[in-house]
N, C-alpha and C positions, 0 to 999 in steps of 0.2 A: 734402565737398572744396573750400575755395576755390583757387584758382588766379592768382595776380599775376605779369603779363607784364613785367618791366624791359626796355623798348626801349631805342632810340636811338643816336645816331652815335659809329664806335669811335672809344673814348677818352675818353670824356664822361664816364667812373666805373661804367657800370651796374652793372658786378660787385661793387662795393663798396655800393653801394645794397640790391644782392641780398642778398649776405654781413650786410651789417647789419638788413635787414628781417627777416630769417631769425634773427638771433639776440634782435633786438626781439620775434618772435613764441614764440619758445621759451622766452621766460623768461615771458611770460605762461602757458605750459601748455599752447601748442600743438603737439602731434607736427609738424614742422616738415622739410621737406626742400627744400635749393635745389638744382636743377639747371641745371647749367649746357648750354647748345644750343649755343654758338660753340662749333667746331673746335680754335680758338685757346683752349683754355680758361687758366681765372689763377685760379679758383677757390682750388687747391692752395697757389698762390701769399698769397693776402688771408688764407686761412684759417692761413697757416705748418704749412700741414700736409700730406704725401702722401695723397692722396684715394683713389687707386686709381680701377679702372672698377667701382665697385660702391659702393652709397651706404655710407657712412662717417659713423661716429657721431663728432660736432665736441664734444658735451658732451650735457646732460639735454634732452630733447626735440627735439634738433637734429643734423640729416645733410644730407651734401650729396653731390652726385654729378657725377663728370665722364667721361660715359658716352667708353669705347674707338671712335673713328667704325671703326679698320679691325677691332675686333669683333667690334661692331654689323654694320659693314657683311656679313660672311661669315652672321652669324644670320639678320640680314631676306634675305641672299641663300637662305640654306638654306628659310626659313617661303615665298619667293614663288618658290622654283623655276621651277618648271613658268609661270609667269605671265611670268618676266623672259625663259628663255628663247623664248617663243614670239613676245614682240614684237618682241625683239633679231633676232631670226628673219626675221621679216617684211621687216629689211633686209640679211639675211646678215651678218650680226654677232654674231662669239663672244664671249661675255662669262664673265671669269675673276671667279670672287668675290673675289678678290684687288685684284683694277681695278676692280670695280663703286664703292667709298667717292668714287674720283676723277673720276666721270663728272659733270658740270655737272647742278644739282639732288636730286642723292643724298641727300647732307648731310640737309638738309630736309625728304626723305620718313623719313629713318632717325630723325632726332630725333621726328618725328610721331608716327610709330610705336612708338617706346618710350615718347613723354609718355604715349599713351594705355594703355599697358601700368599705367605707375604712377598714373592717373586713373581705370581701369577697377575698380586691387587697393584703392584705399580704403583705403591703409593709415597714410594722414597726414592730418591734420588741414588743411595749407595748404603747397602747393608753389609755391616763389616762381622763376620762371622768368628765369633769368640768360640773355637772347638773343641771338644773334649782330649784329653793328653792322647796324643800319636795312636794307641793299640785300637782307640774307638774310632778313630779318625779313615783309617784303614778301610775297615769294613763298610763305614759310610758310602766313601767314595765309590767302591765295589757295588754297593746295593743298586743303584739301579739296575744294572746291568744282570743281578741276580733276579730281580722281581721281577724284569721283564723276561728273562727266561722263563721263570716260574708261572708268571701270565699267562705266556707264551702257551705252555705245556698244556695251563686249562683251558683255555679257549679252544687249542686241537684236539678234546676229547667233549667238545660239548656236545655232540652229537650224537653220542652212544648215552651219556649221564644226563643232561639237562632234563629230559624226559622223567628221566626216573626217579631224579630231585623234585621235579615237579607233581609228581603222583603222590611224593611223602605228604609235602606241604604246598597248596594252591601257591605258586609265584617263587616257589624256594630258589627253584636250579636258574630260573630266571634272574631273581635276585641278585643272585653271586657272580653271573655274568658280569651283570652292571658294574658290581663294584671293584671286581677284580679288572674289568677295563678303564674304569675310574683309577685304581690305580699301575697299572702300566702307563696310562697315559702322564699322572704325576711324574712318575719314573723316570721317562722319555724326557719328559722336558728339564728335570734337574740336570741329567742327564746332557741333554745338546748343552742348558744355560754351564754346566761347570767345566766343558771341554770348549767353549768357544772363548778366545782371548780376549776379544772385544768387551766379553761380558766375565766375566769371572777372572781370579789369578788367585796364587795359593802364595801367603806371607807366610816363611818360616822361622818359629822363633828360637834359638839353642841359648849356650851357654859354651863357653872355651874349655868344657870338661869331656874325658874319652867316651862315655857314658852316653852324654848327649848329641855329642858331636858324630858319635858311630849314628846314632837312632837319625836322627835328622839325615843321616846320609842315605839311610833305608828309606826314608818317609818322602824324601825325593825322585828317588828311583822307581817307588811303587805309583805314585802319583801322578807324575809324570808318562811310566806307561801306559797309564787310565787317560793318557792325551789333556793332561789337566796343567795349566801354564804355571809352575813357579815364578815368581817374579822380582823377589827378593828374600833375604836374608837377614834377619837382626841380630846379632851376637849379643847378648846383654848380660852384667852382673863381671863389667870389665874394671878388674885392679886399677888404680891410678897411681902416680909416683907414690913413691916411699924407700924410704934409706932402708928401714930395717929386712932382717935376713926373711924371714918369713915374706913380706910383701915382695922383694925382687926374686926369692923363688916360685910364686904363686904368680910374678907376672912371665917369669921366662916359661912356664907351662902353658901360659893362658897364650901367650905370644905365636907358639907354635903351633897351635890348635887354630887361631886367627890366620896365619898365616897358609896351612894348610886349607883350609876353607878357600880364601883369596882364588889361591892357585885352580881348585878342584871349579870354583864355578864362577871363573871371571865373566860370565857371561852373563852375571844377575846381579841386582843392587844391593850390597853388603856394606851393613850399618852398623856401625857400635854403637852401644849405649854404655854409661858407664854404671859402677854398683853405686847407687843413690845413697848408700849407706843407713837408710833406715825405708819405712815401707812407706810405699806409692800409692796415696789416693788423694781423692779432692783435687784440692788446689794445684797438687804439686803434677798433675798429669802432666799440665799447662807446657812446665819444661820437659815432661817425656814426649810430648807432641812435637815442640820444638827440636829436640834429639835427632828428632826420626824425619823430620820432613823439610827443616831449616839447614839445620850441619850436615846431616846425613844423607840429603837433596834427595827424599825418596820421593815418588809420584804416585797420585790417586788417581 
């Protein structure tokens, strides 16, 4: 199984590129899942179909999935109930399953847990991950090492405290150990997958404007510092030839940023996508797929 993680600033076209990649891969006969990790799901709108909260077949070889965060939060809470109860109990905080998803950092943890389930099942040849905006991507990539560190510390104090916890409630301490071990295993599995260039790569989507280019630069530096391979950069919404002054000035500005990206990342595939002049969804995704993988010569 291969993982393609599509990342970038909010509003640059990540979901469109994710959907188009899924279409292209499925047409090559690969069993493909497009998996949304953005709480503000948009794949349903782009595929022009109501996906629901389970993998939904779009067409032959192509499935899409927008996990219901509230539903997955309750499932996650049940799976790690003892660990969560003990952790928040240290701060005398009672956590209810229905409130758990709204806590900072929890959505990333839940999505990582769900992605791990998909990864270990090996049901698909390719999983295209439509990521959350950059600000949420970075914690997700850091999460496996953070989780592993936390779990290791918990296991390190087991001899001192597990017996005490078992006295409070029969089997409570042992249940905590079982849950934290399971979480550490999942975290390490995903860390190993993300850092294996034969398994995972990141496609960064940006637009030729200062804020987006700078955010992409920081994203690339950060993920590469974690050992994750950035294989391609997609520059979206590039304006076409037009004689009017506004377009000429915009073209000049965009050309400058595009050239800067080419110079800085000459070792990566760089693909230019035009401004399609309207909403891209449904059948129009085929043109994006062709621009990415035929004209742009990207590879899966």
